[in-house]
N, C-alpha and C positions, 0 to 999 in steps of 0.2 A: 420451765418458767423462764421468762425473759428477764435479763438484768435491768433494773430500773435506775435511772439517774436522779440525782438531786437537781431539781429544776429551778428552785427559787429559794431565797434566803431573806429572813427579816431580822433586822437589828433594831429593837425598840429604842426610841430616843426621847428624852425630855425636851430637846430642842432640835427639831428635824433639820433646820438650816445649818446649825452649828455642826451636827453630825455629818451632814452631806458635805459641807466644806472641808471638814477634817479628812474624810476618806477620799474626796476628789483631789485635794492638794497632795495628800500623802501617796496615794496609789493610782491616781489618774482616772478614777471612775467617772463615767458620765452621769449627770444628775438631771432629774426633771421633777419639778415641784407641781403638785396638784392642789388647788384650793378647794373650797366647799363644792359639793358636799363630801368629797373624798378626804380632804385634809391629809395628804399622803405624799411622800417623796420616794421616787424610785431611783435605782442606780443600775448602771450597766458596767460590765467588766471588760468591754472591748470585744466580746464575742456574743453570740446569740444563744449559747448553751446554758449559761447561768446568769441570772440577773436577780435583783431583789429590791427591797424597800425598807424605809425607815418609818414604821408606824409610831404614832404617839404612845407614850407610856400612859396606861390607864388601868382599869380594873381587870382587863383581859391580857394585857401585855405589860410586863414589869421589866425594869432594868435587869440585865443578865438573862433575859428570856429569849436569847437568840433562837430562832425557829427555822428549821429546814423543811422544805416541801419536796416530796418525792412524786415524780410523774405518775399519772394514772390514766388509763384508757377507760376505766369503769369504776368510779369512786364507790358506788353502791356495792358492787361485788367485792371490791377491796375491803370495805368496812366489814362485810360479813366474814371474810377470811381473817381479818384482824381479831374480831371477837372470838372466832373459833380457836385461834392460836393463843388466846389469853390476854389480848389487848382490850381496851375500852374506848368506845366512841365518845368523844367530848362534844363534837359538833357535827351534825349531819351535813350532807352536801349542800353547799350554799353557792348560788350563782353570783358572779360579778359580771353584770351585763356587758357584752361586747368583748370580754377578755377570757372568761372561762368559769370554772367552779372549783371550790376547795372544801375540805373537811379537816377536822382535827381529831387525833386519837392519842392515846398513851400506849406505849409498849408495856409488856409485863413488868418492867422494872420502874415504870412511872414517868419515863421521858415523854414529853409532848412533842408530837410530830404532825406535820401537815401533809395532805395529799393535794395535788393540783392537776387539773385537766384543762387544757386549752380549749377555748371555744372553737367550733368548726370554722375553717377558713371560708370567707364569703367571696363569691365571684363578683367582679365589678362589671 
C-alpha cells in the first residue's frame, strides 16, 4: 500500500475575509477569494503540496470543524475499503468541475475526513 499525503485542509470561517487576513498576515499564506457561486476563499502555503480553503460556517461546516483531505487515485475504491474497515461514508464522490472530486467519511472513532482526487490535467 502506498503512503498517502494530506493534500488539502479546510478551516471553517464565520468571516472568510477576516480569517484570510489573519492567516496571511501572521503566516504569509497566499489568499484568493472566489465570489458566487462558490463563495469560497483558498490559501496556499508557499508550496504546491498542501493548500486549503476557508468555507463558510453553515449546516455542514461548523467552527472547530477543521477538515483534512487525503489524496486518492480512486475515491470509489477507497470508500469501499473504508466501509470494510469500519468507517462510514458521509458523502459519495462529488465533482468540483475543473478541479477534481471529493468525498467525506468517518473513521471508526467518528472523525470526519475528506478524500480528494485532482482532475486529470488537460493539454493545451
